[in-house]
C-alpha positions in Angstrom: 8.3 8.3 44.7 11.0 9.7 42.3 9.7 7.3 39.4 6.1 9.0 39.9 7.9 12.6 39.5 9.7 11.5 36.6 6.7 9.7 34.9 5.0 13.0 35.5 7.6 15.2 33.9 7.9 12.9 30.8 3.9 13.7 30.4 4.5 17.3 30.8 7.5 17.2 28.1 4.9 15.4 25.9 2.5 18.1 26.4 4.7 20.8 26.0 6.3 19.5 22.6 3.1 18.5 21.0 2.1 20.5 18.2 -1.4 20.8 19.2 -0.5 22.5 22.4 1.7 24.9 20.9 -1.0 25.6 18.2 -3.5 26.3 21.1 -1.0 28.5 22.9 -0.3 30.8 19.3 -4.4 30.7 19.1 -4.8 32.1 22.9 -1.9 34.7 21.9 -3.9 35.8 18.8 -7.3 36.0 20.8 -5.3 37.9 23.6 -4.3 40.6 21.0 -7.8 41.1 19.6 -9.3 41.6 22.9 -6.4 44.1 23.7 -7.7 45.8 20.5 -11.3 45.5 21.3 -10.6 47.4 24.5 -10.1 50.6 22.5 -13.5 51.0 21.0 -16.6 51.9 22.7 -18.5 48.5 23.6 -21.6 47.6 25.5 -21.1 47.2 28.8 -22.3 43.4 28.5 -19.4 43.0 25.9 -16.7 44.9 28.3 -17.8 42.7 31.1 -17.3 39.5 28.8 -13.6 40.8 27.8 -12.7 41.3 31.3 -13.9 37.8 32.1 -11.7 36.6 28.8 -8.7 38.4 29.8 -8.6 36.8 33.4 -8.9 33.5 31.6 -6.2 34.2 29.1 -3.9 35.3 32.0 -4.6 32.1 34.0 -3.9 30.1 30.9 -0.7 31.8 30.3 0.2 31.0 34.1 -0.6 27.6 33.8 1.3 27.0 30.4 4.7 28.8 31.8 4.2 26.3 34.9 4.0 23.3 32.6 7.0 24.4 30.6 9.3 24.9 33.9 8.2 21.7 35.3 8.7 20.1 31.8 12.4 21.6 32.0 15.7 20.0 33.3 15.7 22.2 36.2 15.4 25.8 36.8 19.0 26.5 35.4 18.4 24.8 32.3 14.9 26.6 31.9 16.2 30.3 32.7 19.4 29.8 30.4 17.3 30.3 27.2 16.6 34.2 27.1 13.1 33.2 25.6 11.9 31.7 28.5 13.0 34.7 30.8 11.1 37.0 28.4 8.0 34.7 28.6 8.0 34.8 32.6 8.2 38.4 32.8 5.5 39.0 30.4 3.1 36.2 32.3 4.3 37.6 36.0 3.6 41.1 34.7 0.1 40.2 33.3 -1.0 39.0 37.0 -0.8 42.5 38.1 -4.3 43.5 38.9 -5.8 46.0 36.3 -6.8 48.4 38.8 -5.8 51.2 41.2 -2.6 53.1 40.4 -1.2 50.5 38.6 -3.9 49.8 35.7 -1.8 51.8 33.0 1.4 49.4 33.8 -0.9 46.3 33.9 -2.6 47.3 30.2 0.7 48.0 28.8 2.0 44.6 30.2 -0.9 42.9 29.0 -0.1 44.4 25.2 3.4 42.8 25.2 1.7 39.5 25.6 1.4 39.8 21.8 5.2 39.5 21.7 4.8 36.1 23.2 4.1 35.1 19.4 7.7 35.6 18.5 8.9 33.3 21.3 6.3 30.7 20.0 7.3 30.5 16.4 10.9 29.2 15.5 11.1 31.1 12.5 10.1 34.8 14.0 12.5 33.9 16.9 15.3 33.4 14.3 14.6 36.7 12.7 14.7 38.5 16.0 17.9 36.6 17.2 19.2 37.9 13.5 18.3 41.5 14.3 19.8 41.7 17.5 22.9 40.1 16.7 23.3 42.4 13.6 22.9 45.4 16.0 26.8 45.9 16.7 27.5 45.7 12.9 24.9 48.4 12.1 26.1 50.4 14.9 29.3 50.9 13.1 27.4 51.8 9.9 25.5 54.2 11.7 28.4 55.9 13.3 29.9 56.1 9.8 26.6 57.6 8.5 26.6 60.2 11.4 30.0 61.2 10.4 28.8 61.9 7.0 25.5 63.6 8.2 27.6 66.1 10.4 30.1 66.8 7.4 27.2 67.6 5.0 25.4 69.4 7.9 28.3 71.7 8.5 28.7 72.3 4.8 25.4 73.0 4.2 25.0 75.2 7.4 28.0 77.4 6.2 26.5 77.8 2.5 22.9 77.8 2.8 22.3 79.6 6.1 21.6 82.8 4.5 19.2 81.4 2.1 17.0 79.5 4.8 17.9 80.4 8.3 15.1 77.8 9.5 16.4 75.0 7.4 20.3 75.6 7.6 20.6 77.9 10.6 23.3 75.7 12.7 24.6 72.4 12.1 22.2 70.5 14.1 19.2 72.1 12.3 21.2 71.3 9.1 21.4 67.7 10.3 17.7 67.4 10.6 17.1 69.0 7.3 19.3 66.3 5.8 17.4 63.7 7.4 14.6 64.9 5.7 16.3 64.8 2.2 17.3 61.2 3.0 14.0 60.3 3.4 12.9 61.9 0.3 10.2 64.1 1.8 9.7 67.1 -0.3 13.5 67.3 -0.5 13.3 68.8 -4.4 11.8 72.1 -2.7 14.7 72.6 -0.7 17.3 71.9 -3.3 15.5 74.2 -5.8 15.5 76.8 -2.9 19.3 76.7 -3.0 19.8 76.3 -6.6 18.3 79.7 -7.1 21.4 81.1 -5.6 23.8 78.3 -6.1 23.0 76.6 -9.4 25.3 73.8 -8.8 24.0 73.0 -5.3 22.2 69.9 -6.9 25.7 68.1 -6.5 25.7 68.5 -3.0 22.2 66.8 -2.7 22.5 64.2 -5.2 26.1 63.1 -3.6 24.6 62.9 -0.2 21.5 61.0 -1.2 23.8 58.6 -3.0 25.8 57.9 0.1 23.0 57.6 2.6 19.9 56.5 0.8 22.0 53.9 -1.5 25.3 52.9 -0.1 24.4 53.1 3.6 21.0 51.6 3.3 22.3 48.6 1.1 25.2 48.1 3.7 22.6 47.9 6.6 20.7 45.1 4.7 23.6 43.5 3.9 24.6 43.4 7.6 21.3 41.8 8.5 21.2 39.5 5.8 24.7 38.1 6.6 23.5 37.5 10.2 20.2 35.8 9.2 22.0 33.3 6.7 24.3 32.5 9.8 21.1 32.0 12.1 19.2 30.0 9.3 22.1 27.6 8.9 22.7 27.4 12.6 18.8 26.6 13.1 18.9 23.9 10.4 22.2 22.4 12.1 20.2 22.4 15.5 17.4 20.6 13.6 19.5 17.9 12.0 21.2 17.2 15.4 17.6 16.7 17.0 16.6 14.4 14.3 19.9 12.4 14.5 19.3 12.1 18.5 15.7 10.9 17.7 17.0 8.3 15.2 19.6 7.1 17.4 17.0 6.9 20.4 14.9 4.7 18.1 17.7 2.8 16.7 19.4 1.8 20.3 16.7 -0.9 21.2 16.9 -2.4 17.6 20.8 -2.9 18.4 20.2 -4.2 21.6 18.0 -7.1 20.3 20.6 -7.7 17.4 23.3 -8.6 19.9 25.2 -12.0 19.4 23.4 -15.0 20.8 25.2 -16.5 24.0 26.6 -20.0 24.4 23.6 -21.1 26.4 21.2 -19.8 23.7 23.0 -21.8 21.1 22.6 -24.9 23.0 19.1 -24.2 23.7 18.5 -24.0 20.0 20.4 -26.9 18.9 18.1 -28.9 21.5 15.0 -27.5 19.8 16.0 -28.6 16.6 17.2 -32.1 17.6 13.7 -32.4 18.9 11.9 -31.0 16.0 14.1 -33.7 13.9 12.8 -36.6 15.9 9.0 -35.5 15.6 9.7 -35.5 11.7 11.0 -38.9 11.8 8.4 -40.0 14.0 5.6 -38.8 11.8 7.4 -40.3 8.7 7.4 -43.9 10.4 3.8 -43.4 11.0 3.1 -42.6 7.6 5.1 -45.7 6.3 3.0 -48.0 8.8 -0.3 -46.7 7.8 0.5 -47.1 4.2 
């Protein structure tokens, strides 16, 4: 009984790890995304019904696929230790909610999130998302420093320019919003020229702020993400090399078993076979001489 269960699990592992199966799953995810987008258009009734049937088939396929992955894993603990497996399971379970009644909006939203399963299926996308998540703490400190700079410049701008344009510089919170507009380069020159009519040197205020936020802090954000991405890339390559080494070891193990030194019994048997062959050769030579 245990042998049968182990054999079934090995077959499920082969299916789960096969490139063809993974490629088909990615294809179904893309079809699911296209069908969700098609629902936003005004379509004929027959096409709407076809999309409903297609959506049911996709939902059932995802349910079967997650079951295959669960059964192919080495137990529930191993399966749910991977955060991406938890994410996929939640998306699949959410997609099983009937798209009707009071929960129709929730069901549709959860079906939209099935597109995110494309991230969990492609290792390179997983690496990018993992790098982004791990970079958030570093980015948080940079964002905190940016907030301090925004607050200082906002307070200065409110004190200097409030009488020029109360709508843009009336208080520190509104001034920070104006500075955010400046940092995104959205018509910031009109804001600068308005204050320069009263304070001709106010351009120093804007240029110094833009230099800090748009160049220094933005590059710091990019650098933090790139640093984590480099670490994730190295970790992914190390994991791939470890898997290749493991596969090579599994292939080489039977070869090592076949190259074990022969036992004493094997040596005796081999000598007996050699003596028998020598006797046959002598008999053949004697027969040839008699015939000659």
